[in-house]
N, C-alpha and C positions, 0 to 999 in steps of 0.2 A: 233169243236173237243176240248175237255178239255185237259189241259196239262198232266193230269194223264194218259190219254189213247193215247197220241200222240206217233207215231212211225215214225222216220225219213224215208223218201223214199230212195230208192237206189241211186237216183241222185237228188240233191237239185235243185230247180228252184225258181227264184225270184218272190215273190208276192209283187208287188209295193204297195199294200194297207195294207200290214201287217207290221207295224213298229211303230205305235203310233204317238206321237207328231212330230217325225222327219222323218216320212216315206217319205215325199216329197223331202228331201235333201240327202237321203242315197240311194246308188245304188251299184251294185257289179262290176262296171267297172270304169276306170279312164278316164281322158281326158276332153277336153272342150266340152260344149254343144252348145255354141254360140260364135260369134265373139264380143269381147269387149276389147278394149285396156285400160290399167290402166292410170288414170290421173297422171300427174307429177307436183309437186309444185316447189317452189323456193329454198327449203332447201336441205342440203347435204343428208338427210336421208328421204326416202319415205316409210312410214309404211301403210300397207293395213290390216285392222284389225277390231275387234269388241270387246267390253268390257266383254268378257267371262274371266274366270280365266287365260287362256293362253294368251289372248290379254293384260290383265292388267299387267301381269309380265313385258312386254316390255315398256309400257307407264310409269310405275313406274320408271323403270331404266332411261328412257329418262329424266323424271322430276327430278330425283335425280342427274343426271349428270349436268343438267342445274343449279340446286340449288347449286351444288358444284363449279360452275364457269366455267364449260366446255362449252363455248359459241359455239364451233364447233359442239355440239350435237343438234343443232336446227333441228326440224323435221316437216314434214307434216304427219298428220294421217288421212287417208281416210277411210270412213266407208265401210265395206264389209257386206252387208246384206245376211247372209247365208240362211235365210228363203226364200229369193227370188232367190237363186242360183247364187249370184254374184261370188262365189268362183269357178264356172265352166266356167267363161268367158275366152277367149283365152289368154288375157294378164295375168290374175291371174294364170292360169295353167302354163304359160311359166315361171312365177316367182316361183311357187310352184307346181310341178307335182302331189303332194299329195292332192291338193285342200283343204287345211285347213288353217285357220287363226291362228296366224298372219304370214305375210311375210314382209320382209324388202328388199328394194332395196337401197344399199349403193352407192350413186353417189358422194362420196367425193374424189374418185380417178380419174385416167385417163379413166377408163371404169366402167360402172355400174356393180355392183356385187350383185347377188341375195343371200339372206340368209333366209332359211326357217327352221321351227321347233323352237319353242320359246326358248328352252334351248340353241340352237346354236346361236340364235340372242343375248341372254344375254351374252354369252361367247365372241362372236365377238365384241360387243360394249365395254365390260369390258376390253378386251385386247387392243382394239384400243385406248381407252382413259386412260389406266393404272389406272382404278378406280374400286372400289367395288369388287376387287379380291385381297385378302391380299398378301402382299409381303413376310410375314413370311412363310417359306416353309410348316410348319405344318398346319397353318391355311388355307393356299392356298389349300392344299390337302383336308382338311376337307370341304372347300367350294365346291370344285369340286365333292367330294363324295356325299354331300347332294343335290347338283344341279341334279346329275344323279339319286339319290334316288327319287327325286320328279318326274322326267321324267318317271321313271319306275313304280312308285307307284300310281300316281294320276289317271291313267285309271281305277284302281279298285274302286276308290272313285267316279269318274264321270260316266264313261261308265258302271261301275258295280253297285255300290250302288245307285248313283243318278238316273240312268236310271230305274232300277227295282223298286225303292222305290217311285220315283216321276213321272216318265214319261211313263212307260210301260202301254199299254192298259189294261192289267190284272195284278193283284197282285199275284206273284208267291212266296209262302213262302220260298221254297228252295233257290231261287235266292236272295231274300232279306236277309235271314239269313246268307247265304254264304258271301255276300258282306258287310253286317253290321259287321260281325265278323272281316273281314279283315280291314275295315275302323277303327274300334276300336283298333285293333292291331297296325295299323299305328299311330294313335293318341297317343298310349302308347309309341311307339318308340320315337316320338317327345317329349312327356312329360318327359320321363326319361333323354333324352339328354339335354333338356332345364332346367332341375332341376340343372344342373351343369355348364351351359353355358348361357351367356347373349344372344348370337346370335348363329346361326347355325354353324358358323366357329370357335366360341369361343368368343373372345373379339371384333371381327371385324364384322361390318355390311356389308353384301356382297350380290352378286347376288343369293346366295343360299336362303337367307331370302326373297328376292323379288320373287323368283320362288315358294316358299312354301306358302307364306302368302295369295295370292288370292284364293288358294284352301282350305287349312286347317284352316287358320285364319278366313276366311269367314264362314267356317263350324261351328267353335266353337262360333262365334258371332251370329249364327242362321240366317245367311243371304242367305243360299242356301238350297234348297230341303225341307225346313220347317221340319227339322229333328233333331233340337237341343235337344228336350225332348226325342225323340225316342233313340238317341245315348248317352244320359246322358253326354253331352259335358262339364257340370260343373265339372266333375271329373278330367279334365285335367287342373289343376290349373297353371302349368308352361307354357303350350301352351296359356292359357288365358292371363297370364302376358305378354308374348312375343308379342302376337297379339295386345293387347291394346297399348303396347309401340310403335309398328310400325304403327298401325292404326292412331296414333296421329301425325305422321310426316306430315308436309305440302306437301312434294313432293308425298307421298303416296296418300294423299287425292286428289291431282291434277291428278295423274296418273289414279286413279280409275274412274274418270269422263270422260276421253277421249274415244271416240267411243262408249259411252253409249247411247242407243236408247230406253230405257225403264225405268220405275220407275218414281221417282220424277223429274219433268221437270227441277228443279233447279240443279239437279245432272247430267243432260245430256249435253254433249258436243259432238255432233255427229261427227264433224270433227274438227281437231286442226291444224291451219296453222300459228298461232302466240301465244306467251305467253298470250297475252291479251284475247284470246278466252276463257281462263279459269278464267278470272277475271269478266266475265259477269255472272249475276245470271239468 
């Protein structure tokens, strides 16, 4: 049945075969599908993730903390293969009942503490180490505003534009137009702000930059959805400037490689258990 003639039934039922590329990992219920405990390494922080934009946010912060001299931020990063359903194992669901990457288990205290949702992980670590969250009250507030802006806005880019433009089994003009418009509006929001500020919080590099970069920075560099021409990303010159400035940071480059399981083999570090893992080509 074509989209033009589809009429929703009175009661929706799940068609497991209707979902395109991600049909095998999406379902309308929560909870574990199998028993599987999470591995635990030797470091204070155990990260279970994949190098999607949400996962990269956290590994960038860990690498930035270590580069800044916070030796207590050593971490193990375990690969969660979402295409194989690792996120539905009992151990992962216990750490994140929402079954999404990334999830952090903070073992630095007396009792392990789970932290799920990427924005919450960034805030947890920034507060714990007193780093990358500005002390100046105005800039701190700006950083938090932009952090939560990203959390609320990126689903329109990824689950909206990215899905319907790049992954949906059929091209639906209404959906693509709707989310392309919203994505360009968001890029314009960023571009206007970065025209007057070096970083998202102002003069301070913060977790807000780390949250936004893997989504919108990758987009304007043409690294996601093969949509740079379609969205005319060259128009956003201030986002381009900011992206290139941050992309050149060594810690950002290191963080982008952690838990990567696709692309150039030289850029893949499927698991990270020591700094030397990132020194291998």
